[in-house]
C-alpha positions in Angstrom: 77.0 94.6 170.3 76.2 93.4 173.7 79.0 92.4 175.7 79.4 91.1 179.1 83.1 92.1 180.8 85.0 89.2 182.9 87.7 89.3 184.9 90.3 86.6 185.4 93.0 86.1 188.0 95.4 83.0 187.7 97.4 81.7 190.8 100.2 80.1 188.3 100.8 79.9 184.5 100.0 77.0 182.3 102.8 74.8 181.8 103.6 71.7 179.5 106.4 69.3 179.9 107.1 65.9 178.1 105.8 64.3 181.1 102.9 66.3 182.3 100.4 69.4 181.6 99.7 72.0 184.1 96.6 74.0 183.6 95.9 77.1 185.7 92.5 77.9 186.2 90.2 81.3 186.9 88.1 79.7 189.2 84.3 79.7 188.5 81.5 77.7 189.7 83.5 75.1 190.7 87.2 74.5 191.7 87.9 73.1 187.9 85.1 74.7 186.1 85.9 72.1 183.0 83.1 70.4 180.6 85.7 68.6 179.0 89.2 67.8 179.9 91.6 65.2 178.1 93.7 64.2 175.1 91.8 63.8 172.0 92.7 60.8 169.5 93.3 61.8 165.6 95.2 64.9 167.1 96.2 66.0 163.9 93.0 65.7 162.2 91.3 67.5 165.0 94.1 70.3 165.1 93.7 70.8 161.5 89.7 70.9 161.7 89.6 73.3 164.7 92.1 75.8 162.5 89.8 75.4 159.5 86.8 76.6 161.9 89.0 79.4 162.9 90.0 80.3 159.3 86.3 80.5 158.4 85.9 82.8 161.3 88.5 85.2 159.7 87.5 84.8 156.3 85.8 87.7 154.3 84.3 86.9 151.2 82.3 90.1 150.9 83.5 93.6 152.7 81.1 93.6 155.7 81.9 94.5 159.2 85.2 93.8 161.0 86.9 90.6 161.4 85.5 87.9 164.0 87.3 85.2 165.5 84.8 83.7 168.2 84.1 80.2 167.8 81.5 78.6 169.6 82.2 75.2 171.6 79.7 73.0 172.7 80.3 69.8 174.8 77.8 66.9 174.5 78.3 63.4 176.2 79.7 62.1 173.1 81.5 65.0 171.0 82.5 68.5 171.3 81.3 70.9 168.3 83.2 74.0 167.4 81.1 76.4 165.4 81.8 79.4 163.5 80.4 81.8 161.2 82.8 83.6 158.5 83.0 87.7 159.5 81.0 87.9 156.6 78.2 85.5 158.3 77.9 83.8 154.6 79.8 80.7 155.4 78.8 78.4 158.3 81.6 75.9 159.7 81.5 73.4 162.2 83.8 70.6 163.4 82.3 67.6 165.1 85.0 65.8 167.3 83.9 62.6 168.5 85.0 61.5 172.1 85.0 57.8 171.3 88.6 56.6 171.9 89.7 59.9 173.8 91.7 59.7 176.9 89.7 62.2 178.6 86.2 63.0 180.3 83.1 65.2 179.6 83.1 66.5 183.4 79.7 68.6 182.3 77.5 69.3 179.2 77.4 72.9 178.0 78.5 75.7 175.7 81.0 78.4 175.6 82.8 80.8 173.2 86.3 81.9 173.0 88.7 84.1 170.5 90.9 82.0 168.6 94.5 84.2 168.6 97.6 83.9 167.2 99.0 81.9 170.1 96.4 79.0 169.9 96.6 78.8 166.0 100.5 78.3 166.6 100.0 75.5 169.1 97.4 73.8 166.4 99.7 74.2 163.8 102.5 72.4 165.2 100.4 69.2 166.0 101.5 66.4 163.8 99.9 62.9 163.2 102.6 61.3 165.8 101.7 64.0 168.4 99.3 64.8 171.0 96.6 67.5 171.4 95.5 68.2 175.0 92.2 69.9 175.4 90.3 72.0 178.6 86.8 73.5 177.8 85.4 75.8 180.5 82.6 77.5 181.1 84.9 80.7 180.7 87.5 79.6 178.7 89.4 77.1 176.3 93.2 75.8 176.6 94.7 73.7 174.0 98.0 72.5 174.4 100.7 70.5 172.2 104.2 70.0 171.6 104.4 73.4 170.3 103.3 74.9 173.8 99.8 76.2 175.7 97.5 78.6 174.5 94.4 79.9 176.6 91.6 81.5 175.0 89.0 83.7 177.3 85.4 83.8 176.7 84.1 86.8 174.7 80.8 88.8 173.8 79.3 86.5 170.7 78.3 89.2 168.1 74.9 90.0 167.4 74.9 89.1 163.7 76.0 85.5 164.8 73.5 85.1 166.9 71.1 86.0 164.2 73.0 83.6 161.9 73.3 80.8 163.7 69.5 80.7 163.9 69.0 81.2 160.2 71.6 78.1 159.4 70.0 75.9 161.6 66.6 76.3 159.9 68.1 76.4 156.5 70.0 73.5 156.8 66.8 71.4 157.8 65.6 72.4 154.7 68.3 70.8 152.6 68.1 67.4 150.7 70.8 65.2 150.1 72.8 65.3 146.6 75.2 62.6 146.3 78.3 61.3 148.0 81.9 61.1 147.0 84.2 58.6 148.3 87.8 58.6 149.4 89.9 59.8 146.8 87.0 61.3 144.7 86.5 63.3 147.6 90.1 64.4 147.9 90.4 65.1 144.2 87.6 67.7 144.4 88.5 69.5 147.3 92.3 69.7 145.8 90.9 71.1 142.5 90.5 74.8 141.6 86.9 76.1 142.3 85.1 78.1 139.9 84.9 81.9 139.9 81.2 82.0 138.4 78.8 82.9 140.5 76.0 80.1 139.6 77.0 76.8 138.9 76.4 73.3 139.8 78.4 70.2 140.9 77.8 66.9 139.5 77.6 63.6 140.8 81.0 62.7 139.6 82.7 65.8 141.4 82.2 67.7 137.8 81.4 71.1 137.7 78.7 72.6 135.4 77.2 75.9 134.3 73.9 73.6 132.7 73.3 71.4 135.7 71.6 68.1 135.0 70.4 64.8 136.6 71.5 64.8 140.4 73.1 68.3 140.0 73.6 70.4 143.1 73.3 74.3 142.5 76.2 76.0 144.6 76.6 80.0 144.8 80.2 81.3 144.7 82.0 78.1 144.9 85.3 79.4 145.8 84.1 79.6 149.4 84.6 75.9 149.3 88.3 76.4 149.5 88.1 76.7 153.5 87.7 73.0 152.8 91.1 72.2 151.3 93.4 72.0 154.4 91.3 68.9 155.3 91.4 67.3 152.3 94.1 64.8 153.0 91.9 63.4 156.1 88.6 62.9 154.1 87.4 59.6 153.6 83.9 60.7 152.0 82.3 64.0 150.9 78.2 64.4 151.2 76.9 67.3 149.1 73.5 68.9 150.0 71.2 71.3 148.0 67.8 72.8 147.9 65.6 75.4 146.0 66.5 78.1 148.4 70.3 78.5 147.2 71.9 77.3 150.0 74.3 74.3 149.9 76.0 72.4 152.3 79.2 69.8 152.4 79.4 67.4 155.3 83.2 65.9 155.2 83.8 62.6 157.1 87.1 62.7 158.7 87.3 58.8 159.5 86.7 58.1 163.0 87.7 61.3 164.1 83.9 63.0 163.4 83.0 65.3 160.5 83.1 68.6 159.2 80.0 70.6 157.9 80.4 73.6 155.6 77.2 75.6 154.6 77.2 78.5 151.9 74.4 81.2 151.8 72.7 81.9 148.6 75.6 84.3 147.8 78.6 85.6 149.1 77.2 89.3 149.4 74.5 87.5 151.8 75.3 86.9 155.0 72.9 84.1 157.1 72.1 87.2 159.4 69.9 88.6 157.2 68.3 85.8 155.6 64.8 86.2 157.4 64.2 82.5 157.7 63.6 82.6 161.4 61.0 85.3 161.2 58.1 83.0 160.4 59.1 80.7 163.5 59.6 83.4 165.8 56.1 84.9 164.7 54.2 82.0 164.9 52.4 82.7 168.0 50.6 79.3 168.0 53.8 77.3 168.4 55.5 79.5 170.8 53.9 77.6 174.0 55.1 74.3 172.9 58.3 76.0 171.9 58.3 76.9 175.5 57.4 73.5 176.8 60.1 71.4 174.6 62.6 74.0 176.0 62.2 72.7 179.4 63.5 69.0 178.2 66.2 69.9 176.0 69.1 68.6 178.5 72.0 69.1 176.0 70.9 66.4 174.1 72.8 65.4 170.7 69.9 64.5 168.6 66.4 66.3 169.3 63.2 64.6 168.4 59.8 66.0 168.1 57.5 68.5 166.0 59.8 69.8 163.1 58.0 73.2 163.6 58.7 73.7 167.4 62.0 72.4 166.6 62.3 75.4 164.4 61.4 77.7 166.7 64.0 76.7 169.1 66.6 77.4 166.4 65.5 80.6 165.6 65.9 81.3 169.3 69.5 80.2 169.3 68.6 77.1 171.3 69.6 74.5 168.6 71.6 73.7 165.5 71.0 71.1 163.1 73.4 68.1 162.0 72.8 67.2 158.3 74.0 63.7 158.3 72.2 62.9 161.5 68.8 64.9 160.1 68.2 66.1 163.3 68.8 69.1 165.4 70.9 69.2 168.4 71.0 71.3 171.7 73.1 74.3 171.7 72.3 77.0 173.9 74.3 80.3 172.4 76.2 82.4 175.3 73.9 85.2 174.9 70.9 86.6 176.7 68.4 84.5 174.5 65.2 86.5 175.8 66.5 89.3 173.4 66.6 87.0 170.5 63.3 88.6 168.9 64.7 92.2 169.4 67.4 91.5 167.2 65.1 91.4 164.0 63.9 94.8 163.0 61.5 93.2 160.5 59.7 91.5 163.0 59.5 94.5 165.4 58.3 96.5 162.6 55.4 94.0 161.7 54.3 94.2 165.5 53.7 97.7 165.2 51.7 97.4 162.2 49.1 94.9 163.5 46.6 97.2 164.4 46.7 98.4 160.5 45.6 95.2 159.6 42.1 94.4 157.7 41.7 90.7 156.5 39.0 90.5 153.6 38.5 87.0 152.8 41.8 85.5 151.4 43.8 88.8 151.5 44.3 91.5 153.7 45.3 94.9 153.6 47.9 96.5 155.7 48.0 100.1 155.2 48.2 100.7 151.5 49.7 97.5 150.7 47.5 94.4 149.8 49.0 91.0 151.4 48.1 87.7 149.7 50.7 85.3 152.1 53.2 84.8 151.1 52.9 87.8 148.5 52.6 91.4 148.9 52.8 94.9 147.0 55.2 96.2 148.8 58.7 96.8 147.3 60.5 94.2 149.6 58.3 91.6 147.7 59.0 93.0 144.4 62.5 93.1 145.0 63.4 89.5 146.7 59.9 87.7 145.8 60.4 85.8 149.3 64.0 84.6 148.9 64.8 86.4 152.2 61.7 85.2 154.3 58.6 87.5 154.3 58.3 91.1 154.4 56.9 93.2 157.6 53.5 93.4 155.9 53.1 89.4 155.5 54.0 88.9 159.3 51.8 91.7 160.3 49.2 89.9 158.7 49.8 86.5 160.3 50.1 88.1 163.6 46.5 89.7 163.0 45.3 86.7 162.0 46.8 84.8 164.7 
């Protein structure tokens, strides 16, 4: 894991009283190095939603690696996005906190990531509907304050698996199609009900589960992961369900005027997004890289990006964009990581580049060593095992790179 060390010095502690909130800072690029500072409207909803993001980060539905608690926080002009992957990397959660009506100010747009520890969860858990919630997002920290006190979370190193996983989620989400919507009480009942333990199951337009499927059904793999949404059920005003042919499914819960909460499930709880391989083709598409470089210069932290979808896929693969299902568009989000190293995180792509000198194209197919490649198929064991479900094999990538 790549990590960056930070040193902090606070001249006074942060304090909260009935009349005022006094937040100490650690300095930085400005006297008050904040992106946003103020009180959020609908405090109980936002507190519960941020807790749900933090709970997702701590969740492990499949034993893989250590528990990670590092949500990414992005400030746009009209909203603050809190994003996280589960520690097993098989679930993605995002809370879009709308700032309309908030008694605060976006001082700058930008992104940071922090650890959410017991102190912060304790402050958020004590926020009720009649209470208040103050939030200050800085380059190097996030501070929350409520009736339960003040908590400061400092910037930490972003896990490498998350850098890969965030890119994979963006590309996978763009390929999803809207299924159906459950309104009001139906949405709340659906989220409060028990979820099937069957690995392959369908959810029907009325909110009923089925092993056979049918018209309008959306396939959901390992649906017990949806219990992460249950604490937000009482705030939900509608729930939209999304599906596709890759086994990925998504659920967007509208939280009244407070914002939305998105949960994206990988094709299986044993399959983390970081290993899906959906970003390999965008990263390997040599012809798209100059256009992506040019587009990156004009991102400007826009909450809705427009342009060539294939070029935006490249930006997502690089960690520079996330996908908003409800808006049907990418949004600018630079992961707090050395993005020049993104390609080095993909062993398959690195192996493909080494194989390029061995590629021999013969009409509509190519030979890469002993393997015959007819994109997207290959005669190697990887293709035989996954049949393209987890992205292209290194031989297909090598053949395409050689042809380009």
